[in-house]
Structure formats: C-alpha cells, structure tokens
C-alpha positions in Angstrom: 1.6 -28.5 -16.2 -1.0 -26.5 -14.4 -2.8 -24.6 -17.1 -5.7 -22.4 -16.0 -8.2 -20.5 -18.1 -9.3 -17.1 -16.7 -12.2 -15.4 -18.4 -12.6 -11.7 -17.5 -16.2 -10.4 -17.7 -17.0 -7.2 -16.0 -20.6 -6.0 -15.6 -20.3 -2.4 -16.9 -20.6 -2.6 -20.7 -21.6 0.7 -22.3 -21.5 -0.4 -26.0 -23.9 -3.3 -25.4 -25.6 -3.3 -21.9 -25.2 -6.6 -20.0 -23.2 -7.8 -23.0 -21.6 -10.8 -21.4 -24.9 -12.4 -20.4 -27.0 -11.1 -23.3 -28.5 -14.0 -25.2 -26.6 -14.9 -28.4 -28.6 -17.5 -30.4 -30.5 -18.3 -27.2 -27.5 -18.7 -24.9 -25.7 -16.2 -22.7 -22.7 -14.8 -24.6 -20.2 -15.8 -21.9 -21.4 -19.4 -22.0 -19.7 -20.1 -25.4 -16.3 -19.2 -24.0 -16.9 -21.2 -20.8 -17.9 -24.3 -22.7 -14.9 -24.0 -25.1 -12.6 -23.7 -22.1 -14.2 -26.7 -20.3 -13.9 -28.8 -23.5 -10.2 -28.1 -23.8 -8.4 -31.1 -22.2 -5.2 -29.2 -21.7 -6.9 -26.7 -19.4 -7.6 -28.1 -15.9 -9.5 -25.2 -14.4 -11.9 -22.5 -15.8 -12.3 -19.4 -13.7 -14.4 -16.3 -14.3 -13.3 -13.0 -12.9 -16.3 -10.6 -12.6 -17.7 -7.8 -10.4 -21.3 -8.7 -11.3 -23.5 -11.1 -9.4 -25.6 -11.9 -12.5 -22.6 -12.8 -14.6 -21.2 -14.9 -11.6 -24.5 -16.9 -11.5 -24.5 -17.6 -15.2 -20.9 -18.6 -15.1 -21.6 -21.0 -12.3 -24.6 -22.4 -14.1 -22.4 -23.2 -17.1 -19.7 -24.9 -15.0 -17.1 -22.2 -14.4 -15.6 -21.4 -11.0 -16.2 -18.0 -9.5 -14.1 -18.2 -6.4 -14.2 -14.4 -5.7 -15.9 -11.2 -6.8 -13.5 -8.8 -8.6 -12.9 -5.6 -6.7 -14.7 -2.6 -8.2 -11.5 -0.7 -8.8 -10.4 -3.5 -11.2 -13.6 -3.3 -13.2 -13.7 0.3 -14.5 -13.7 1.5 -18.0 -10.2 3.0 -17.7 -8.2 0.0 -16.4 -6.7 -2.7 -18.6 -7.5 -6.4 -18.2 -4.0 -7.3 -17.0 -4.5 -6.2 -13.4 -7.7 -8.2 -13.2 -5.8 -11.3 -14.4 -3.0 -10.7 -11.9 -5.5 -10.3 -9.1 -7.2 -13.6 -10.0 -3.9 -15.4 -10.1 -2.7 -14.0 -6.8 -6.1 -14.7 -5.1 -6.1 -18.4 -6.1 -2.4 -19.0 -5.6 -2.3 -17.4 -2.2 -5.4 -19.3 -1.1 -4.2 -22.7 -2.3 -0.4 -22.4 -1.8 0.6 -23.4 -5.3 1.4 -21.7 -8.6 0.0 -22.0 -12.1 2.4 -22.6 -15.0 0.4 -21.3 -18.0 -2.4 -18.7 -18.1 -5.1 -18.9 -20.9 -7.1 -15.7 -21.3 -10.2 -15.6 -23.5 -12.6 -12.7 -24.1 -16.3 -13.6 -23.9 -16.9 -11.2 -26.8 -15.1 -13.5 -29.2 -17.4 -16.6 -29.2 -16.5 -18.2 -32.5 -13.2 -19.8 -31.5 -12.8 -23.6 -31.5 -11.2 -25.8 -28.9 -8.4 -26.5 -31.4 -7.5 -22.8 -31.4 -6.9 -23.0 -27.7 -4.9 -26.2 -27.9 -2.8 -24.8 -30.7 -2.0 -21.6 -28.7 -0.9 -23.7 -25.7 1.3 -26.0 -27.9 2.8 -22.9 -29.6 3.7 -21.3 -26.2 5.8 -24.4 -25.4 8.1 -23.8 -28.4 11.6 -22.6 -27.5 12.0 -18.9 -26.8 8.3 -18.0 -26.5 6.8 -15.7 -23.9 3.3 -15.4 -25.1 0.9 -16.3 -27.9 -2.1 -14.4 -29.4 -4.6 -15.4 -32.0 -4.8 -13.3 -35.1 -6.3 -13.1 -38.6 -4.8 -11.6 -41.7 -6.1 -8.0 -41.9 -7.5 -6.4 -45.0 -6.9 -3.1 -43.3 -3.3 -2.5 -44.1 -1.2 0.5 -42.9 1.0 0.2 -46.0 -2.0 0.4 -48.3 -5.3 1.7 -47.0 -4.9 3.0 -43.4 -4.3 6.7 -43.0 -3.2 9.0 -40.2 -3.2 12.8 -39.9 0.0 14.6 -40.6 0.4 18.4 -40.5 -3.3 18.8 -41.4 -3.4 16.3 -44.2 -3.7 12.5 -44.4 -0.9 10.1 -45.2 -0.4 6.4 -45.2 0.1 5.2 -41.7 3.3 3.3 -42.6 5.6 3.6 -45.6 7.0 0.7 -47.5 10.3 0.5 -49.3 8.5 0.0 -52.5 5.3 1.6 -54.0 2.4 -0.6 -53.1 -0.3 -0.5 -55.8 -2.4 -3.5 -54.6 -3.2 -4.6 -51.0 -2.0 -8.1 -52.0 1.5 -6.6 -52.6 1.7 -4.9 -49.2 3.6 -6.5 -46.3 1.2 -8.8 -44.4 -0.2 -7.4 -41.2 -2.3 -9.2 -38.6 -5.3 -8.1 -36.4 -5.6 -9.6 -33.0 -9.1 -11.1 -32.5 -9.2 -11.5 -28.7 -10.1 -15.1 -29.0 -7.1 -16.5 -27.1 -4.2 -15.1 -25.3 -1.7 -17.5 -23.7 1.3 -16.7 -21.5 3.7 -18.2 -19.1 2.5 -17.3 -15.6 5.8 -15.6 -14.6 5.8 -13.4 -17.8 2.3 -12.1 -17.1 2.9 -11.5 -13.4 6.4 -9.9 -13.7 6.0 -8.0 -17.0 2.3 -7.3 -17.0 1.9 -7.6 -20.7 1.7 -10.1 -23.6 3.7 -7.9 -25.8 7.3 -9.0 -25.5 9.8 -9.5 -28.3 9.1 -13.2 -28.0 5.4 -13.2 -28.8 4.1 -15.6 -31.4 0.7 -15.7 -33.2 -1.7 -18.4 -34.1 -3.6 -17.7 -37.3 -7.4 -18.0 -37.4 -9.8 -17.5 -40.3 -11.7 -14.3 -40.4 -15.0 -16.1 -40.0 -14.0 -17.2 -36.5 -12.5 -13.8 -35.6 -15.6 -11.6 -35.1 -15.3 -9.4 -31.9 -18.5 -8.1 -30.4 -18.2 -4.5 -29.2 -21.4 -2.9 -30.5 -25.1 -3.7 -30.9 -24.5 -4.0 -34.6 -21.7 -6.6 -34.2 -24.0 -8.4 -31.7 -26.7 -8.7 -34.4 -24.2 -10.0 -36.9 -22.8 -12.5 -34.4 -26.3 -13.7 -33.5 -27.1 -14.2 -37.2 -23.9 -16.1 -37.8 -24.2 -18.3 -34.6 -27.8 -19.2 -35.5 -26.6 -20.2 -39.0 -23.7 -22.2 -37.5 -26.1 -24.0 -35.1 -28.8 -24.5 -37.7 -31.3 -22.3 -35.9 -33.7 -19.7 -37.2 
C-alpha cells in the first residue's frame, strides 16, 4: 500500500512565534515529527506542507520532501488543516499520475509520539469497517464530573450521566485527542473532508507522550521534558 505522511506546518503562529522551527532541546520542533515519520517503515514518503521558506529549508535539511509551497489562502488562522492536506494530495497525485492509499497526518506540535504509535494507527486503520484512526489519551477533564458549561446564567455539568457521579473514576471514560497521529483512507479524507465519521477508532497513548504545544508555557514544559528524556541539561 502507498502510505504517505503529510506534515502540515504553516509559518504564522501567534501563540509561539516561529513555533515549528523553534529549538526544542536544541533541535527544531518540526524535526522530531519528520524523524519519527522517516523511521516508520510502513510510511514510504514524508512530505511537509508549508507556506514558509524557513520551515521548508529546515524540513529539507531533516530529510522531508517539500515539493511545493502551500498557497497563502490555505495557511490562514481561520482555515482548517483538511484543505491543506487535500491540496497536498491533489498536487502530488496530479503530478505523478498515481494515488495514495493511506494518509498519515501528524502535527509538529506533538513531538513525544513514538514510531510504534504511528505503526499501531496504521494497523488499526486496516481493521474491518474503519474509516480513520486518531491517537488519544484518557482525559482527567470529564464532562460528566468536572467540566461545566453556562446554562441560563448559571453553570452546570456539560454532560449528564444516568447515575450520580461522586468520583471522577466512576464517570464514563472520555478521551482527549492529542494531535500526535491521524490516519485515514485516502478516499475518506478526500471525499468527506473529515476524520470524524461513525467508523473512527482510537489508539490510546499515555499522557506523558501526549503533550501538545500551543503556548510559550507549554513549549517550556516540552523543552524540559525533552531534555530529560534525551539526558541533556
């Protein structure tokens, strides 16, 4: 099967300027995701979609393909990642005259995944009646127990349970997506434009590998954890 990894990394990050190439434990953030993708034997190509020349150069330096520059209209704050993925797929398939089978999508802002997580997602996708797979961790924020929403000027639990939940451990399990790995059949992503179908499965990851970097504070935490993981000061 033709399994391609597409890493979307736009240049305009407001929370952490130049986030995707900011040094994390001495290495550009995006480099971790590129190296993990290249190390996965099930993936035969690793492509970066970016609108930024600095990111493109770093991606090339670490072994990823950057066969095009993403159009500016697909790199704004108010557009989802799916159109950028679809653009990348169309660009390469039209140029080469052949189609991919499976799309692996990984955010550079989740650098603690392991190659085994990618492989497990691909294997899970191949199970019968599966459209897509996302990596998740068991959330301690639970809408049945400690998550609230406004209702008529007051606060109420976001979701009601059939029984009274006195401890979080007794609440129905809920899962947080961690943006480490999204995997989909090519036709599902192109035709439906979403991972969220009624045939989506999850691959559970531990919380320590599920940190997502969206703020300077989270970047500092990630830098500390990565240095500890790599045995650096």
